C-alpha positions as CSV (number, residue, x, y, z in Angstrom):
1,M,145.7,147.0,78.3
2,P,146.3,145.0,81.6
3,P,143.5,142.8,83.1
4,S,141.4,144.8,85.5
5,T,138.6,142.5,87.0
6,T,136.8,139.4,86.6
7,F,133.2,138.4,85.7
8,D,131.9,134.9,86.2
9,G,135.5,133.9,86.5
10,V,136.8,135.5,83.2
11,V,139.4,138.1,83.4
12,T,138.5,141.1,81.4
13,T,140.5,144.2,80.2
14,G,139.4,147.7,81.0
15,A,138.0,148.0,77.4
16,G,135.7,144.8,78.2
17,R,134.5,146.4,81.4
18,G,133.8,149.7,79.6
19,T,131.7,147.8,77.1
20,R,129.7,146.1,79.8
21,Q,129.2,149.4,81.5
22,A,127.9,150.9,78.4
23,L,125.5,148.0,77.8
24,V,124.1,148.5,81.3
25,G,123.6,152.1,80.9
26,A,121.8,151.6,77.5
27,A,119.5,149.0,79.1
28,I,118.8,151.4,82.0
29,L,118.1,154.2,79.6
30,A,115.8,152.1,77.5
31,G,113.7,151.2,80.6
32,I,113.4,154.9,81.3
33,V,112.5,155.9,77.8
34,G,110.1,153.0,77.7
35,R,108.2,154.1,80.8
36,V,107.9,157.7,79.5
37,L,106.4,156.4,76.3
38,V,103.9,154.3,78.5
39,Y,102.8,157.6,80.0
40,R,102.7,159.6,76.6
41,A,100.9,156.6,74.8
42,G,98.0,156.7,77.4
43,L,98.7,153.4,78.8
44,A,98.6,154.5,82.4
45,P,95.8,156.9,82.9
46,A,94.5,157.5,86.4
47,D,91.5,155.4,87.3
48,A,89.1,154.9,90.2
49,D,91.5,152.4,91.9
50,E,94.1,155.0,92.0
51,A,91.7,158.0,92.9
52,L,90.7,155.9,95.9
53,A,94.5,155.9,97.0
54,G,94.6,159.6,96.7
55,L,91.4,160.2,98.4
56,M,92.5,158.0,101.4
57,A,95.8,159.8,101.6
58,K,93.8,163.1,101.9
59,H,91.5,161.7,104.6
60,L,94.6,160.3,106.5
61,L,95.7,164.0,106.7
62,T,92.4,164.7,108.7
63,G,93.1,161.8,111.0
64,E,91.2,159.0,109.4
65,H,93.4,155.9,109.8
66,R,92.1,152.7,107.8
67,T,93.6,149.4,108.0
68,F,92.4,148.5,104.7
69,L,91.1,150.1,101.4
70,W,87.8,151.6,101.8
71,G,85.0,149.1,101.6
72,Q,87.3,146.1,101.7
73,D,88.9,143.7,104.2
74,Y,92.1,143.4,102.4
75,G,94.7,145.6,100.8
76,G,96.8,147.1,103.6
77,T,97.4,150.9,103.7
78,P,101.1,151.5,105.0
79,V,101.9,153.2,101.8
80,L,99.4,155.9,102.7
81,Y,101.6,157.1,105.3
82,L,104.3,157.9,102.8
83,M,101.9,159.5,100.3
84,A,100.0,161.7,102.7
85,P,103.0,164.1,103.1
86,L,103.3,164.5,99.4
87,V,99.5,165.0,99.0
88,R,99.9,167.8,101.7
89,V,102.7,169.6,99.9
90,L,101.8,169.0,96.2
91,G,98.0,168.5,96.4
92,A,96.1,166.2,94.5
93,S,98.4,165.5,91.6
94,L,99.8,162.6,89.7
95,V,103.1,163.3,91.1
96,S,101.9,162.9,94.7
97,L,99.9,160.0,93.8
98,R,102.5,157.9,91.8
99,F,105.8,159.1,93.3
100,W,106.2,156.0,95.6
101,A,105.1,153.6,93.0
102,V,107.4,155.0,90.4
103,L,110.3,155.2,92.8
104,L,109.7,151.5,94.1
105,S,109.7,150.2,90.4
106,A,113.1,151.4,90.1
107,V,114.2,150.1,93.6
108,N,113.0,146.6,93.0
109,P,115.6,145.8,90.2
110,V,118.3,147.0,92.6
111,L,117.0,144.9,95.4
112,L,116.9,141.9,92.9
113,W,120.5,142.6,91.9
114,L,121.5,142.5,95.6
115,V,119.6,139.4,96.3
116,A,121.1,137.7,93.1
117,R,124.6,138.5,94.1
118,R,124.1,136.1,97.1
119,F,123.8,133.0,94.9
120,L,124.6,134.0,91.3
121,A,127.6,135.1,89.6
122,A,128.3,138.9,89.5
123,E,127.4,139.4,85.7
124,A,124.3,137.1,86.2
125,A,123.1,139.2,89.1
126,V,123.2,142.4,86.8
127,H,121.5,140.5,84.1
128,A,118.6,139.6,86.4
129,A,118.2,143.0,87.6
130,L,118.1,144.5,84.0
131,L,115.7,142.1,83.1
132,L,113.2,143.0,85.7
133,W,113.7,146.7,84.5
134,L,112.8,145.8,81.0
135,W,110.5,142.6,81.2
136,P,107.9,141.3,81.5
137,A,105.7,144.0,80.3
138,T,103.6,143.6,83.5
139,A,106.5,144.4,85.6
140,V,107.0,147.6,83.4
141,W,103.5,148.7,83.3
142,L,101.9,147.8,86.6
143,P,104.2,149.7,88.9
144,L,103.7,152.9,87.2
145,R,100.4,153.2,88.8
146,E,99.5,153.5,92.4
147,F,97.6,150.5,93.8
148,L,98.9,150.7,97.3
149,F,100.0,147.1,97.7
150,Y,101.2,145.4,94.5
151,T,104.6,146.9,94.0
152,P,105.3,147.5,97.7
153,T,104.6,143.8,98.4
154,L,107.1,142.8,95.8
155,T,109.6,145.3,97.4
156,I,109.2,144.0,100.9
157,G,109.4,140.4,99.7
158,L,112.8,141.0,98.0
159,A,114.0,142.9,101.0
160,A,113.2,140.1,103.2
161,W,115.1,137.6,101.0
162,L,118.1,140.1,101.0
163,V,118.4,140.3,104.8
164,L,118.2,136.6,105.4
165,L,120.2,135.2,102.7
166,P,123.9,134.5,103.5
167,S,126.7,136.6,102.3
168,D,130.2,135.3,101.5
169,G,129.2,131.9,102.5
170,R,128.3,132.9,106.0
171,D,125.0,132.7,107.8
172,A,122.9,135.9,108.0
173,P,123.6,138.1,111.2
174,R,121.4,137.2,114.1
175,W,119.4,140.4,113.8
176,A,118.3,139.3,110.3
177,W,115.6,136.9,111.5
178,P,113.6,139.4,113.4
179,A,114.1,141.8,110.5
180,A,112.9,139.4,108.0
181,G,110.0,138.6,110.2
182,L,109.0,142.3,110.6
183,L,109.2,142.7,106.8
184,L,107.1,139.6,106.1
185,G,104.5,140.6,108.7
186,L,104.3,144.1,107.2
187,G,103.9,142.4,103.8
188,W,101.1,140.1,105.2
189,W,99.1,143.3,106.3
190,M,99.6,144.7,102.8
191,S,98.8,141.7,100.7
192,P,98.6,137.8,101.3
193,N,100.7,137.7,98.2
194,I,103.7,138.0,100.4
195,A,103.4,134.4,100.7
196,Y,105.1,134.1,97.3
197,F,108.3,135.2,98.9
198,A,107.8,134.0,102.4
199,A,107.4,130.3,101.5
200,P,110.4,129.8,99.4
201,L,112.3,131.6,102.1
202,G,111.2,129.3,104.8
203,L,111.8,126.3,102.5
204,W,115.4,127.5,101.8
205,A,116.0,128.1,105.5
206,T,115.0,124.6,106.4
207,A,116.6,122.7,103.5
208,S,119.9,124.7,103.9
209,G,120.2,123.9,107.7
210,T,120.2,127.6,108.5
211,L,117.0,127.4,110.5
212,R,118.6,124.4,112.5
213,R,122.0,126.3,113.2
214,Q,120.2,129.6,114.1
215,W,116.9,128.4,115.7
216,R,117.7,130.4,118.9
217,W,117.4,133.6,116.7
218,A,114.8,132.3,114.3
219,V,112.2,132.1,117.1
220,L,112.6,135.9,117.2
221,A,111.0,136.0,113.8
222,V,107.7,134.9,115.1
223,P,106.9,138.0,117.4
224,A,108.5,140.3,114.7
225,T,106.1,138.9,112.2
226,A,103.3,139.5,114.6
227,L,104.4,143.0,115.2
228,G,104.6,143.8,111.4
229,A,101.1,142.2,110.8
230,A,99.7,143.8,114.0
231,P,97.0,146.1,112.1
232,W,96.0,143.0,110.1
233,L,95.7,140.8,113.3
234,R,93.9,143.6,115.4
235,F,91.3,144.2,112.6
236,N,90.6,140.3,112.1
237,L,90.4,139.7,115.9
238,S,87.7,142.4,116.1
239,H,85.9,141.6,112.8
240,G,85.7,137.7,113.0
241,G,88.5,137.1,110.6
242,A,86.8,139.1,107.8
243,S,90.1,139.1,105.7
244,M,89.9,135.4,105.4
245,R,86.5,135.4,103.9
246,L,85.5,136.2,100.2
247,P,83.5,139.4,99.8
248,P,79.8,139.1,99.0
249,L,78.9,137.7,95.6
250,A,82.5,136.6,95.0
251,V,83.1,133.1,94.1
252,A,86.5,131.4,94.4
253,S,88.0,129.5,91.5
254,P,88.9,125.9,92.4
255,P,92.5,124.9,92.6
256,G,92.5,122.7,89.5
257,Q,91.1,125.5,87.5
258,N,93.7,127.7,88.8
259,L,96.5,125.5,87.8
260,R,95.0,125.1,84.3
261,F,94.6,128.8,83.7
262,L,98.3,129.3,85.1
263,A,99.8,126.8,82.7
264,E,97.6,127.7,79.6
265,T,97.1,131.5,80.0
266,G,98.8,133.1,83.1
267,L,102.4,132.0,82.7
268,P,102.6,132.7,78.9
269,G,100.9,135.8,79.4
270,L,103.5,136.9,81.9
271,L,106.4,135.7,79.7
272,G,105.0,138.1,77.2
273,L,103.6,135.5,74.6
274,R,100.0,136.4,75.1
275,E,98.6,140.0,74.8
276,P,97.5,141.8,78.0
277,Y,93.6,141.6,78.6
278,T,92.6,139.7,75.5
279,A,95.0,136.7,76.3
280,A,95.4,136.2,72.4
281,W,98.7,134.8,71.5
282,L,101.1,137.6,70.5
283,G,100.9,138.1,66.7
284,G,99.0,134.8,66.5
285,W,102.4,132.9,66.4
286,A,104.0,133.4,69.8
287,W,102.6,130.0,70.9
288,V,105.6,128.2,69.2
289,L,107.9,129.8,71.8
290,Y,106.0,128.6,74.7
291,P,107.4,125.1,74.7
292,P,111.0,126.2,74.4
293,A,110.5,128.7,77.2
294,L,109.0,126.1,79.6
295,G,112.1,124.0,78.8
296,V,114.5,126.8,79.7
297,L,112.7,127.6,82.8
298,A,112.7,123.6,83.8
299,W,116.5,123.5,83.0
300,A,117.2,126.5,85.2
301,T,114.9,125.0,88.1
302,V,116.8,121.9,87.9
303,L,120.2,123.6,88.2
304,G,118.8,126.0,90.9
305,V,117.2,123.1,93.1
306,R,120.8,121.3,93.0
307,R,122.2,124.4,94.7
308,L,119.2,125.3,96.7
309,G,118.7,128.4,94.8
310,L,116.1,130.8,96.1
311,D,114.8,131.2,92.5
312,A,114.3,127.6,91.9
313,L,112.4,127.2,95.2
314,A,110.3,130.2,94.6
315,L,109.2,128.8,91.2
316,L,108.3,125.4,92.8
317,C,106.2,127.0,95.4
318,F,104.5,129.4,93.2
319,P,101.9,127.0,91.7
320,V,101.2,125.3,95.0
321,L,100.2,128.8,96.4
322,Y,98.5,130.1,93.3
323,A,96.2,127.0,93.3
324,V,94.6,128.1,96.5
325,Q,94.2,131.7,95.9
326,P,90.5,132.8,95.2
327,Y,91.0,134.8,92.0
328,G,93.4,132.6,89.9
329,T,91.5,132.7,86.7
330,V,91.5,136.5,86.5
331,Y,93.8,137.7,83.6
332,T,93.2,141.2,82.9
333,N,96.5,143.2,83.3
334,G,98.5,140.2,84.9
335,R,98.5,141.5,88.4
336,Y,98.0,138.3,90.0
337,L,101.1,136.9,88.3
338,F,103.1,140.0,88.8
339,F,104.8,138.5,91.9
340,L,106.5,135.8,89.7
341,A,108.4,138.2,87.7
342,P,111.5,138.4,89.8
343,T,111.8,134.7,89.9
344,L,111.6,134.4,86.1
345,C,114.3,137.0,85.8
346,L,116.5,135.1,88.2
347,L,116.0,131.8,86.3
348,V,116.7,133.3,83.1
349,A,119.9,134.9,84.2
350,R,121.0,131.6,85.8
351,V,121.2,129.7,82.6
352,V,122.3,132.5,80.1
353,P,126.1,131.7,79.9
354,T,128.0,134.6,78.3
355,I,127.7,138.3,77.7
356,R,126.7,137.9,74.1
357,W,123.9,135.5,74.9
358,R,122.8,137.8,77.7
359,L,122.7,140.7,75.3
360,V,120.7,138.5,72.9
361,A,118.2,137.5,75.7
362,T,117.8,141.1,76.9
363,V,117.0,142.5,73.6
364,A,114.7,139.6,72.7
365,L,112.8,139.8,76.1
366,A,112.7,143.6,75.9
367,G,111.3,143.2,72.5
368,L,108.4,141.1,73.8
369,T,107.7,144.0,76.2
370,V,107.4,146.4,73.3
371,L,105.2,144.1,71.5
372,D,102.9,143.5,74.5
373,L,102.7,147.2,75.2
374,R,102.0,147.9,71.5
375,A,99.2,145.5,71.6
376,M,97.8,147.0,74.7
377,H,97.9,150.4,73.0
378,G,95.9,149.0,70.1
379,Q,93.2,147.8,72.6
380,T,92.8,151.3,74.1
381,V,92.4,153.1,70.8
382,R,90.1,150.4,69.3
383,P,86.4,151.6,69.8
384,T,85.2,148.1,70.8
385,G,88.6,147.3,72.6
386,P,88.5,145.7,76.1
387,L,89.9,148.9,77.7
388,V,87.3,151.3,76.5
389,I,85.6,151.4,79.9
390,A,88.9,151.6,81.9
391,N,90.4,154.3,79.9
392,V,87.6,156.7,79.2
393,P,88.8,159.5,76.8
394,D,86.9,162.3,78.5
395,P,85.8,161.8,82.1
396,G,84.3,165.4,82.1
397,P,80.7,164.3,81.7
398,A,81.0,161.8,84.5
399,S,82.4,164.5,86.9
400,V,79.6,166.8,86.0
401,A,77.0,164.2,86.8
402,L,78.6,163.5,90.1
403,R,78.7,167.1,91.1
404,T,75.1,167.5,89.9
405,H,73.9,165.0,92.4
406,G,76.1,166.2,95.2
407,L,78.6,163.3,95.0
């Protein structure tokens, strides 16, 4: 059979291309099946946080426009404007509540693939996308629920990377600067976690000379960012910067404590080596995998920095930003580490050299996801497990009590 295309500089036959396509299809199918099993196993029950989003969408239909979640000065609400039409048509249902969350959970790997194509080889870019579809467990489980700003913030961050990164060795078009600014401003309204994407993008633009070459157009990103963040700015100008203050009774964790937590608990938890919620080492033995995992990430970062790779810059920026966030020692379901997941996938894809090793890496990391979710399921069914409050088997008595009191 004659050669047909190239992957990472290697000429392959049509049969080889068919094998690769079959493996990609199998990985996509595995991700779909895994998400269905998450639902069927009861790992994604609706809770009060999601109910809040649904109720706000219903109120939006009556003309109630809120900048942030009820009772909070953070957590932007642009997703409500997408949810509200579904709530009107489908009523109060899990479909109308989670449609956009589930859709964006599938869009994000595609965006990561498009981003990776800008600075990684073709097969490595596909590998990064498939990894985000299958791993880590937080990236599989968390986006299946509607929390309004976690998954969309990641979507907007990846979209900002995509529009500003050069294609085919050329600088991004002039419109990319205001477009990226608008996206990052919108992301800031939803969650300050957009900084995990904005900071490495700014660092890359400066170090690569792109900002210097295109400064006349780059300045347009400033008013565009302000436009995207306009609801956040309006609220804070009229409420004395409330979003920059901690809620009553909340205590911020100090930077040193955040960094220690990140190194000892948060990062191994995101990698899949610690169980969700309990933070126990997976199987009691997974700690032996942590040092080599750090070695792989360090190696990938060194390679990436040499080429000004956005993945390496993002990993370097992450601990600096994580150190100053107020809730850095909260483990639970890994939601505060969630935004690092695309970076980890890019770094792993950067250093895995061949299709065989990519297959091994994908199966191994997907296996960690399965083990993490299995451990999580064990916590939900254990009478004294940590999720017994979050996952109430029968909410009926609570509903009756609320109705009895007219609430």
